[in-house]
C-alpha positions as CSV (number, residue, x, y, z in Angstrom):
1,X,115.6,147.2,120.4
2,X,112.5,145.9,118.8
3,X,112.8,144.6,115.3
4,X,110.5,142.9,112.8
5,X,111.6,140.4,110.1
6,X,109.5,139.9,107.0
7,X,109.8,137.7,104.0
8,X,107.6,136.5,101.1
9,X,107.2,136.0,97.4
10,X,110.3,137.8,96.2
11,X,112.9,135.5,98.0
12,X,114.1,138.5,100.1
13,X,114.0,138.7,103.9
14,X,114.0,142.2,105.4
15,X,114.6,143.4,109.0
16,X,112.9,146.6,110.1
17,X,113.4,148.7,113.2
18,X,110.5,149.8,115.5
19,X,110.2,153.0,113.5
20,X,109.5,151.1,110.2
21,X,112.9,151.8,108.8
22,X,114.6,149.0,106.8
23,X,117.7,147.9,108.6
24,X,119.0,145.4,106.1
25,X,117.8,142.7,103.7
26,X,119.2,139.4,102.3
27,X,118.2,137.1,99.4
28,X,117.3,133.5,100.1
29,X,117.7,132.7,96.5
30,X,118.9,134.4,93.3
31,X,115.6,133.3,91.8
32,X,113.1,136.0,92.7
33,X,110.2,133.5,92.0
34,X,111.4,131.2,94.8
35,X,109.3,132.4,97.7
36,X,110.3,132.3,101.4
37,X,107.7,130.3,103.3
38,X,109.0,131.1,106.8
39,X,111.7,133.1,108.5
40,X,112.9,132.8,112.1
41,X,115.7,134.0,114.3
42,X,117.2,132.7,117.5
43,X,116.6,134.4,120.8
44,X,119.7,136.5,120.8
45,X,119.3,137.4,117.1
46,X,122.7,136.0,116.1
47,X,121.2,133.5,113.6
48,X,118.4,133.8,111.1
49,X,116.8,131.0,109.1
50,X,115.0,131.5,105.8
51,X,112.9,128.5,104.6
52,X,112.2,128.5,100.9
53,X,110.3,126.7,98.2
54,X,113.7,125.7,96.6
55,X,114.0,122.7,98.9
56,X,116.4,124.4,101.2
57,X,116.6,126.4,104.4
58,X,119.4,128.9,104.8
59,X,121.1,129.9,108.0
60,X,122.4,133.5,108.2
61,X,124.8,135.1,110.6
62,X,124.0,138.4,112.4
63,X,126.3,140.2,109.9
64,X,124.0,138.9,107.0
65,X,126.6,136.4,105.8
66,X,125.4,132.9,104.8
67,X,126.5,130.4,107.4
68,X,124.9,127.2,105.9
69,X,122.5,125.9,103.4
70,X,120.3,123.0,104.8
71,X,119.3,121.0,101.7
72,X,117.2,118.1,102.8
73,X,117.1,116.7,99.2
74,X,120.8,115.9,99.1
75,X,121.5,112.1,98.8
76,X,117.9,111.2,98.1
77,X,116.6,109.3,95.1
78,X,114.3,111.2,92.6
79,X,111.0,110.1,94.3
80,X,112.2,111.1,97.7
81,X,113.7,114.4,96.5
82,X,110.4,115.2,94.9
83,X,108.8,115.1,98.3
84,X,111.3,117.6,99.6
85,X,110.6,120.3,96.9
86,X,109.0,122.7,99.4
87,X,110.4,123.4,102.8
88,X,107.7,124.8,105.0
89,X,108.9,125.9,108.4
90,X,111.7,125.8,110.9
91,X,112.3,126.2,114.7
92,X,115.4,126.6,116.9
93,X,116.0,124.2,119.7
94,X,116.6,125.3,123.3
95,X,120.4,125.6,122.6
96,X,119.5,128.3,120.0
97,X,121.9,126.6,117.5
98,X,120.2,123.3,116.6
99,X,117.5,123.8,114.0
100,X,114.5,121.6,113.1
101,X,113.1,122.0,109.5
102,X,109.9,120.6,108.1
103,X,108.5,120.4,104.6
104,X,106.3,118.4,102.4
105,X,107.8,115.0,103.1
106,X,109.6,115.0,106.4
107,X,111.3,116.9,109.1
108,X,115.0,117.0,109.8
109,X,117.1,117.9,112.8
110,X,120.3,119.9,112.0
111,X,123.2,120.3,114.5
112,X,126.1,122.7,114.4
113,X,129.2,121.0,113.0
114,X,132.6,122.5,112.1
115,X,131.3,126.0,111.5
116,X,128.3,124.8,109.5
117,X,125.5,122.2,110.0
118,X,125.0,118.5,109.6
119,X,121.8,116.5,109.6
120,X,121.4,114.6,112.9
121,X,118.1,112.9,112.0
122,X,115.4,112.8,109.3
123,X,111.9,111.5,109.8
124,X,110.2,110.2,106.6
125,X,106.5,110.6,105.7
126,X,105.7,106.9,105.7
127,X,107.0,106.6,109.2
128,X,105.3,109.7,110.7
129,X,102.7,112.4,110.4
130,X,104.3,115.4,108.8
131,X,103.5,116.5,105.3
132,X,103.2,120.0,103.8
133,X,104.3,121.8,107.0
134,X,103.5,125.5,107.3
135,X,104.5,128.0,110.0
136,X,102.9,126.9,113.2
137,X,103.1,123.2,112.3
138,X,106.3,122.6,114.1
139,X,107.0,123.4,117.8
140,X,109.8,122.6,120.2
141,X,109.1,122.4,123.9
142,X,110.4,121.0,127.2
143,X,108.7,118.4,129.3
144,X,109.9,115.9,131.9
145,X,113.4,117.4,131.6
146,X,113.8,116.8,127.9
147,X,113.3,118.7,124.7
148,X,110.5,117.5,122.3
149,X,109.3,118.2,118.8
150,X,105.6,118.5,118.0
151,X,105.0,118.1,114.2
152,X,101.6,118.2,112.5
153,X,100.2,117.4,109.1
154,X,97.6,119.7,107.6
155,X,96.9,118.2,104.2
156,X,96.9,115.0,102.1
157,X,94.3,113.4,104.4
158,X,93.1,113.8,107.9
159,X,94.9,116.1,110.3
160,X,97.5,114.2,112.3
161,X,100.3,115.1,114.7
162,X,103.0,113.5,116.7
163,X,105.7,114.0,119.3
164,X,109.3,113.2,118.7
165,X,112.5,113.4,120.7
166,X,115.5,115.4,119.5
167,X,116.9,112.3,117.8
168,X,113.8,112.1,115.6
169,X,112.3,109.1,117.4
170,X,108.5,109.0,118.2
171,X,107.8,109.7,121.8
172,X,106.1,106.9,123.8
173,X,103.5,109.4,125.0
174,X,102.4,110.1,121.4
175,X,100.2,107.0,121.6
176,X,98.0,108.9,124.2
177,X,96.9,111.3,121.5
178,X,94.7,110.3,118.6
179,X,91.8,111.6,116.6
180,X,91.4,115.1,115.3
181,X,93.2,118.2,116.4
182,X,94.5,121.4,115.0
183,X,96.9,122.9,117.5
184,X,99.1,122.2,120.4
185,X,100.4,124.4,123.2
186,X,101.8,124.2,126.7
187,X,101.2,126.5,129.6
188,X,103.9,129.2,130.0
189,X,105.7,127.2,132.7
190,X,105.8,124.1,130.4
191,X,104.2,121.9,133.0
192,X,100.7,121.5,131.6
C-alpha cells in the first residue's frame, strides 16, 4: 500500500494514502510555529521520526503514539545548546531502529534502550564537518562489511563532508576526499 508522509511549517506530520486521502496526522510540537524540517520512516513503517526546529527529533510508533523525544541539547552548556537549536535531518540505520540525527552543530547516533532511546555518540562541530544539516546532508550506507555515515556541511564556510563509523568516529578513508563537493552516492549494489 503506497503512502506519502508530509510535514512543514505547522508542526504537523500527515500520512496520506495513494488516493490522496488523509490517513492520520500527529503534532511534533504543541507550538504551531515550530516547523518540522524533515520526516522519515523506517522500511517497514513501524517507526516515524519528525525533526523539528525545537532542538528535538521525535520518534513515533506505528499507532501514532510517541515513543521517544531525542533532545540533543540536554546536558549541554548554554553555548553548546545554542548550536543545537535547529535539528535538520535524520536517517535510520540498517537495523531500522538506530537513528542518526543532524542539526546546526553536530550529529548524534541514538540506539534503542529499554523501550526508548539513548545517545550512543555525538560528534561536535569543532571536531567535524557538519553544520546546518538539511534533508539530504546525511546518508547511511554499507561498505567493506560495515555501516557508515556520510555527513555534509552546506553553510558557514566552504562545503565540507566526512565519513564516520556508527560510533561517530571519523573513517580512515575520509582523508582520501578533499576539496569541493555537493553530493555523495553509491551504486545500487553498494560496491562503487
